MARKELUM-524415 format. One record per residue (C-alpha): x, y, z. Coordinates in nm, 4 decimals. Example, Ala and Ser with C-alpha at 12.3 -4.5 7.8 and 13.67 -1.06 7.14 Angstrom:
2
1.2300:-0.4500:0.7800
1.3670:-0.1060:0.7140
***
This chain:
486
19.5552:13.6563:20.5151
19.5156:14.0396:20.4032
19.5123:14.3742:20.6216
19.1686:14.6064:20.6847
19.3182:14.8761:20.4933
19.4280:14.7041:20.1705
19.2203:14.7199:19.8674
19.1114:14.3092:19.7442
19.2536:14.2460:19.3986
19.1909:14.0509:19.1009
19.4648:13.8375:19.0069
19.6258:14.0054:18.6672
19.6126:13.7108:18.3798
19.9019:13.8706:18.2231
20.1330:13.7552:18.5217
19.9595:13.4387:18.6717
20.1333:13.1331:18.5670
19.9397:12.9390:18.3212
19.7954:12.5879:18.3731
19.9908:12.3684:18.1518
19.7994:12.2054:17.8487
19.9488:11.8379:17.7050
19.9888:11.8301:17.3728
19.6965:11.6533:17.2078
19.7658:11.2859:17.0541
19.9525:11.2793:16.7165
20.1116:11.6137:16.7728
20.4518:11.6413:16.7185
20.6974:11.7929:17.0040
20.9799:12.0540:16.9591
21.1984:11.7855:16.7970
20.9450:11.6101:16.5830
20.8314:11.3648:16.7580
20.5457:11.2752:16.9734
20.5386:11.4099:17.2767
20.4171:11.3099:17.6592
20.2259:11.0047:17.7208
19.9066:10.9620:17.5263
19.6031:11.1589:17.5739
19.4532:10.9400:17.7362
19.6218:10.9702:18.0235
19.5700:11.2067:18.3503
19.8941:11.4109:18.4041
19.9110:11.5299:18.7639
19.8653:11.9125:18.8116
20.2005:12.1042:18.8602
20.2573:12.1991:19.1831
20.0252:12.5197:19.3471
19.8535:12.5107:19.0847
19.4442:12.5049:19.1465
19.5198:12.6901:19.4765
19.1967:12.9245:19.4246
18.8883:12.7788:19.5899
18.6338:12.7174:19.2740
18.3234:12.9165:19.2713
17.9826:12.7830:19.3178
17.8008:12.6716:18.9751
17.5248:12.9125:18.8909
17.6711:13.2011:19.1131
17.6553:13.5578:18.9822
18.0255:13.6610:19.2060
18.1861:13.6746:18.8543
17.9639:13.9167:18.7336
18.0498:14.1170:19.0647
18.2866:14.3738:19.1067
18.5035:14.3119:19.3878
18.6959:14.7011:19.3910
18.3657:14.8394:19.6173
18.1786:14.9133:19.2677
18.4151:15.0921:19.0848
18.5434:14.9619:18.7367
18.9231:14.8762:18.6819
19.0971:15.0767:18.4008
19.3231:14.7990:18.2250
19.6191:14.8575:18.0329
19.7842:14.6547:17.7469
20.0622:14.6279:17.9210
20.1836:14.6379:18.3096
19.9648:14.5983:18.6532
19.6547:14.7859:18.7201
19.6714:15.1109:18.8517
19.5942:15.0896:19.2263
19.2442:15.1678:19.2910
19.0906:15.3842:19.5842
18.8480:15.2293:19.8818
18.5073:15.2704:19.8000
18.3526:15.6460:19.9872
18.1258:15.4927:20.2553
17.9324:15.9009:20.3887
17.9023:15.8946:20.7280
17.5915:16.1202:20.7599
17.3555:16.1693:20.4994
17.4066:16.4339:20.2279
17.7897:16.3973:20.2977
17.9681:16.5917:19.9769
18.1385:16.3332:19.7916
18.5207:16.3839:19.8716
18.7353:16.4666:19.5173
19.0116:16.2921:19.6199
19.0891:16.0138:19.9283
19.3326:16.1076:20.2073
19.6265:15.9006:20.2411
19.5171:15.8125:20.5644
19.1426:15.7545:20.7399
19.1740:15.9124:21.0571
18.9769:15.6529:21.3077
18.7807:16.0021:21.4939
18.5178:16.1337:21.2134
18.3499:16.4663:21.3350
17.9857:16.4716:21.3354
17.8207:16.6841:21.0920
17.7898:17.0866:21.1501
17.4447:17.1379:21.2902
17.3179:17.3576:21.0024
17.4269:17.1336:20.7257
17.0769:17.1326:20.5623
17.1477:17.5297:20.5243
17.5523:17.4548:20.4000
17.4034:17.2235:20.1527
17.1071:17.4572:20.0129
17.4174:17.7091:20.0000
17.6371:17.4846:19.7740
17.3417:17.4702:19.5145
17.2482:17.8632:19.5113
17.4573:18.0825:19.2528
17.7035:18.2885:19.3642
17.6469:18.6572:19.3345
17.8243:18.8314:19.0708
18.1253:19.0336:19.1904
18.0842:19.4039:19.1456
18.3861:19.5769:18.9959
18.6182:19.7339:19.1962
18.5828:20.1058:19.0587
18.1768:20.0530:19.0373
18.2137:19.9505:19.4178
18.4229:20.2363:19.4955
18.2180:20.5558:19.3051
17.9297:20.3490:19.4778
18.0718:20.4284:19.8083
18.1492:20.7977:19.7611
17.8198:20.8754:19.6103
17.6426:20.7436:19.8952
17.8927:20.9591:20.1382
17.7788:21.2256:19.9558
17.4127:21.2123:19.9717
17.4222:21.1180:20.3459
17.6016:21.4374:20.4178
17.3912:21.6517:20.1698
17.0729:21.5269:20.3127
17.1613:21.5411:20.6654
17.2043:21.9462:20.6101
16.8555:21.9545:20.4094
16.6168:21.6751:20.6434
16.5487:21.6579:20.9506
16.3809:21.3210:21.2077
16.0493:21.2648:21.1032
15.9384:21.1052:21.4235
16.1734:21.0859:21.7743
16.1528:20.9316:22.0825
16.1150:21.1300:22.4019
16.2408:20.9849:22.7269
16.0001:20.7135:22.7861
16.0365:20.5713:22.4568
15.6928:20.6784:22.3345
15.6968:20.8574:21.9683
15.7078:21.2409:21.9688
15.4620:21.4336:21.7586
15.5902:21.5652:21.4156
15.6902:21.9167:21.4243
15.4330:22.1422:21.1239
15.5946:22.2784:20.8280
15.6519:22.6382:20.7935
15.4075:22.8136:20.6691
15.4146:22.8472:20.2444
15.4835:23.2365:20.1155
15.6304:23.3622:20.4121
15.9813:23.3976:20.3526
16.2522:23.6283:20.3215
16.1743:23.8676:20.0842
16.4651:23.7974:19.8227
16.7108:24.0612:19.7645
16.7376:24.3283:19.4703
17.0724:24.2483:19.3084
17.2424:24.5815:19.2640
17.2685:24.7088:18.9092
16.9603:24.5557:18.8215
16.6713:24.6931:18.6479
16.4605:24.6702:18.9977
16.7568:24.8117:19.2063
16.7320:25.1133:18.9600
16.3376:25.1877:18.9645
16.3600:25.1429:19.3349
16.6158:25.4207:19.3611
16.4513:25.6748:19.1244
16.1009:25.6176:19.1764
16.0524:25.8304:19.4414
16.2242:26.0889:19.2787
15.9740:26.0961:18.9555
15.6739:26.2662:18.9527
15.3587:26.2948:18.7532
15.2809:26.6764:18.5924
14.8510:26.7621:18.5172
14.8434:27.0748:18.3402
14.5763:27.2832:18.2414
14.5707:27.5730:18.0253
14.3394:27.9453:18.0571
14.2535:27.8124:17.7154
14.0947:27.5061:17.8425
14.3616:27.2935:17.6939
14.5489:27.0186:17.9165
14.8259:26.8371:17.8630
15.0214:26.5188:18.1153
15.3438:26.4260:18.1454
15.6730:26.3830:18.3751
15.9717:26.5105:18.5834
16.2386:26.4454:18.8328
16.3271:26.6448:19.1322
16.6810:26.7586:19.0542
16.7370:26.9259:19.4018
16.6746:26.9744:19.7533
16.4565:27.3040:19.6840
16.2065:27.1360:19.5008
16.2546:27.2187:19.1728
16.1489:26.9494:18.8758
16.3042:26.9299:18.5160
16.0781:26.8640:18.2670
15.9971:26.9191:17.9088
15.8666:27.2486:17.7623
15.5554:27.1277:17.5441
15.4870:26.9442:17.8781
15.4226:27.2794:18.0824
15.3696:27.5316:17.7406
15.0127:27.5304:17.7943
15.0647:27.6960:18.1806
15.2672:27.9734:18.0617
14.9734:28.1955:17.9792
14.7859:28.1252:18.2625
14.6464:27.7788:18.4187
14.7970:27.5587:18.6634
15.0151:27.2484:18.7173
15.0092:26.9651:18.9518
15.2700:26.7530:19.0963
15.1273:26.4207:19.1920
15.4714:26.2542:19.3570
15.5139:25.8881:19.3923
15.3606:25.8441:19.7564
14.9723:25.9507:19.5296
15.0541:26.3164:19.7080
14.9370:26.6000:19.5148
15.0820:26.9216:19.5565
15.0582:27.2977:19.2774
15.3998:27.3716:19.1080
15.5208:27.7293:18.9957
15.6353:27.7842:18.6671
16.0125:27.8485:18.7078
16.1187:27.8902:18.3603
16.1639:27.7067:18.0000
16.3396:27.6852:17.6981
16.1950:27.5960:17.3618
16.4692:27.5972:17.1464
16.5655:27.2680:17.4317
16.2227:27.1753:17.4768
16.3060:27.2042:17.8543
16.1538:27.3652:18.1624
16.2023:27.3634:18.5528
15.8900:27.3795:18.7540
15.8964:27.4119:19.1285
15.7276:27.3080:19.4711
15.7614:27.4146:19.7508
15.8134:27.1864:20.0610
15.8529:26.8828:19.7968
15.9478:26.6002:20.0242
16.0678:26.4178:19.7327
16.4640:26.2886:19.6884
16.6219:26.4477:19.4005
16.8361:26.2359:19.1386
17.1781:26.2011:19.0942
17.3275:26.3425:18.7282
17.5509:26.0590:18.4844
17.7293:26.1774:18.1891
17.5807:26.1771:17.8942
17.8802:26.2355:17.6817
18.0254:25.9323:17.8017
17.6992:25.6598:17.7028
17.8088:25.4434:17.4241
17.6023:25.2171:17.2306
17.4664:24.9152:17.3592
17.4363:25.0019:17.7100
17.1218:24.8877:17.9153
16.8915:25.1884:17.9625
16.5912:25.2422:18.2010
16.2997:25.5189:18.1629
16.0791:25.5997:18.4222
15.7636:25.7962:18.3825
15.3664:25.8043:18.3564
15.3109:25.7011:17.9850
14.9283:25.7544:17.8812
14.8943:25.8785:18.2555
15.0236:25.5416:18.4223
15.2082:25.6764:18.6505
15.4980:25.5163:18.8092
15.5859:25.3140:18.4528
15.9397:25.1495:18.4267
16.0600:25.0289:18.0745
16.3882:24.8959:18.0149
16.6378:24.9335:17.7067
16.9629:24.9885:17.5199
17.1122:25.3036:17.3897
17.0412:25.2367:16.9848
17.1833:25.5673:16.8556
17.4238:25.8629:16.9391
17.3807:26.2035:16.8246
17.0460:26.1669:16.6495
16.9151:26.5347:16.5383
16.5566:26.5391:16.6375
16.3046:26.7886:16.5752
16.0628:26.8485:16.8952
15.7683:27.0784:17.0234
15.4379:27.1815:16.9354
15.5326:27.5095:16.8151
15.6582:27.6001:16.4555
15.8880:27.7625:16.2808
16.1896:27.9072:16.4481
16.0314:27.8347:16.7770
16.1262:27.4518:16.6836
16.3499:27.2480:16.9162
16.6754:27.1313:16.7829
16.8614:26.8229:16.9978
17.1125:26.5987:16.9224
16.9576:26.3340:17.0653
17.0192:26.0156:17.2581
16.8347:25.7111:17.0494
16.6808:25.4333:17.2937
16.4240:25.1584:17.1959
16.3097:25.1311:17.5631
15.9307:25.2058:17.5590
15.8538:25.5355:17.5407
15.4623:25.6658:17.4665
15.2858:25.9802:17.5294
15.3349:26.1131:17.8842
15.7082:25.9586:17.9504
15.7853:26.2831:17.8110
15.9773:26.5307:18.0817
16.0631:26.1870:18.2508
16.4748:26.0431:18.3749
16.6626:25.7875:18.1090
16.8965:25.6393:18.3731
17.1980:25.4345:18.3120
17.2246:25.0908:18.5509
17.3567:25.2808:18.8082
17.0865:25.4549:18.8319
17.2101:25.8085:18.7009
17.0281:26.0096:18.4841
17.1750:26.0837:18.1318
16.8996:26.2068:17.9585
16.4826:26.3731:17.9246
16.2609:26.1774:17.7427
16.1418:26.3893:17.5079
16.0399:26.2432:17.1724
15.9217:25.8964:17.0153
15.8824:25.8200:16.6285
15.5901:25.7341:16.4522
15.4630:25.5543:16.1798
15.4006:25.8236:15.8400
14.9756:25.7765:15.8337
14.9261:25.7256:16.1483
14.7113:25.9620:16.3497
14.7473:26.2148:16.6523
14.6197:26.0380:16.9218
14.6854:25.6665:16.7828
15.0642:25.6721:16.8047
15.2519:25.4261:17.0164
15.6422:25.3240:17.1039
15.7766:25.1435:16.7819
16.1192:25.0810:16.9551
16.2098:25.4128:16.8155
16.2773:25.6862:17.1441
16.5023:26.0213:17.1645
16.5678:26.1578:17.5067
16.7515:26.5524:17.5415
17.1535:26.4736:17.6389
17.1506:26.5217:18.0467
17.4984:26.7514:18.0450
17.2654:26.9576:17.7728
17.0250:26.9514:17.9899
17.1831:27.0293:18.3167
17.3346:27.3548:18.1814
16.9982:27.4755:18.0766
16.8117:27.3781:18.4153
17.0737:27.6231:18.5818
17.0297:27.9168:18.3793
16.6400:27.8621:18.3874
16.6678:27.8377:18.8108
16.9412:28.1663:18.7961
16.7470:28.4013:18.5620
16.4103:28.1982:18.4293
16.5659:28.1954:18.0429
16.7893:28.0045:17.9051
17.0255:28.0810:17.6120
17.1789:27.8850:17.3056
17.4599:27.9609:17.0421
17.3887:28.1156:16.6819
17.5611:28.1816:16.4073
17.3632:28.4674:16.2525
17.2064:28.2945:15.9647
16.9629:28.1487:15.7981
16.9525:27.7988:15.6053
16.6978:27.6272:15.4054
16.5206:27.4053:15.5578
16.4169:27.2430:15.1953
16.7801:27.2088:15.0538
16.9674:26.8596:15.0587
17.2940:26.7733:14.9987
17.4026:27.0552:15.2658
17.2819:27.3812:15.4442
17.2476:27.6257:15.2362
17.2403:27.9713:15.3540
16.9269:28.1827:15.2967
16.9984:28.5062:15.4859
17.2839:28.6724:15.6979
17.2132:28.8914:15.9834
17.4558:29.1883:15.9828
17.7228:29.2065:16.2306
17.6473:28.8468:16.3126
17.9322:28.5678:16.3463
17.8450:28.4739:15.9792
17.8402:28.7671:15.8846
18.1986:28.8916:15.9911
18.3290:28.5411:15.8659
18.2477:28.6086:15.4853
17.9431:28.3998:15.4665
17.6961:28.4916:15.1803
17.3621:28.3472:15.0786
17.3541:28.0578:14.8531
17.6849:27.9202:15.0268
17.6528:27.5748:15.0763
17.8322:27.4673:15.4562
17.9131:27.1064:15.4380
18.0900:27.0059:15.7654
18.1374:27.1464:16.0888
18.4179:27.0715:16.3043
18.5201:26.7969:16.0357
18.1459:26.6535:16.1036
17.9588:26.6320:15.7315
17.6398:26.8425:15.7354
17.3733:26.7272:15.5044
17.0855:26.8988:15.5815
17.0020:27.2432:15.7654
16.8578:27.0188:16.0390
17.1790:26.8367:16.1170
17.3802:27.2053:16.1106
17.1144:27.3977:16.3583
17.1442:27.0716:16.5551
17.5236:27.0304:16.5849
17.5645:27.4421:16.6414
17.3618:27.3937:16.9475
17.5327:27.0950:17.1120
17.7952:27.4090:17.1822
17.8078:27.7179:17.4105
17.7669:28.0839:17.3439
18.1369:28.1901:17.2643
18.2997:27.8742:17.2443
18.4684:27.8831:16.8273
18.3720:27.6324:16.5574
18.5090:27.5409:16.1590
18.2912:27.5594:15.8798
18.3504:27.4024:15.5904
18.1649:27.5590:15.3068
18.1057:27.5574:14.8789
18.0764:27.8458:14.6557
18.0651:27.8899:14.2809
18.2016:27.5008:14.2968
18.4831:27.5884:14.5033
18.5682:27.4837:14.8647
18.6717:27.6963:15.1218
18.7081:27.6904:15.5115
18.6387:27.9819:15.7854
18.6529:27.9870:16.1782
18.3785:28.1525:16.3619
18.2386:28.2462:16.7257
17.9333:28.1360:16.8313
17.6852:28.4366:16.9743
17.3912:28.3537:17.2011
17.0283:28.4432:17.1800
16.7290:28.3518:17.4421
16.4906:28.1228:17.3728
***
């Protein structure tokens, strides 16, 4: 009798005691003689043989497995490995166990209520695990996005006390925000500071000539500095009209002018425009930013910008000819300057005036009235313009330095002396007609214009050192500059 917990086994042929078979007739035994009784006789089976019942003939029991439907692995030696009992599912869909437990509990729990969902999930693919670093980066980005959006976004829909939605608040009107700030040191900041001080001049002469130009207020008494060639038409009768930045018109009187420096001062009584602040032209450097303000071609309040492209550029300006021409050591700029800009200020980025716009270079062959800016404009340095303006306001006249000698304007390679005035600084220094001046204060002189411009950068009474050639020999002389009114 077997227990219910034990699995049935099949007798092992290797260990079962075999049934004795008697030798056939005539077959010798171990000693060479015939063994046992004759073949025709029946021999009684050994004790215990035939204990197993015989199967019914014709039955398929011999072909059925008696170990629960699982095959038995038979080795060539030893006993067969013990087989597990066949698995009997308690409920439909129960998973096949990978290992049969050593014992079988008497109580089997009922299936879970959501076993269908569990079975579905067991066949679903497992989601791919995110990389830890990527996950942390995503979380950080999410936090930053939430914080950034919190400051810029507002709730679209809100709820009132009774749980009903509140109407969405209207967006602010477009284009009615605060005005942008003017950055300090920008062109806009310079323009905002200087435009109220810049005026337009309209001049009519007694001979029906007219001119237009610009000017700027230099003090609280209504004095306006401009170019001589702008107001020259009214020097012998005529009128000068001043138009301020707020489009107010007033009549101005001519205080004084200096053809030698191409400067003039006019005055308007009761002028309320603010005065400018002066800078220093000797501290200007090539490449620095500048702004030009004026009324080019009659367009008042025009602002252009550029840089200082050169310094100490010898330039001849003015409408007069011969000895009345103006010679200046100019600041060169690429800020757009056109006819009508004359007399307007050239200012640095601190809104300080460093020059008076006076002339432009033109392309050869251009007809009068067709010239315009080609990126080469010239301004009188304010250091010289300020001294001249003070003289004009004080006396109505201005002086300029001279050496008392005339030079050949057509000669090149230096300044050749063509005449020497008696008792002049040049005569006292021993200069003669034919001497060629090659330098002044060690600065080279290659033409008559360069010498005149260099002398006019000084003041009367200053001493200068001249180097000249006579008869192939170089000489040096020091002389004191005289003055002349003009």
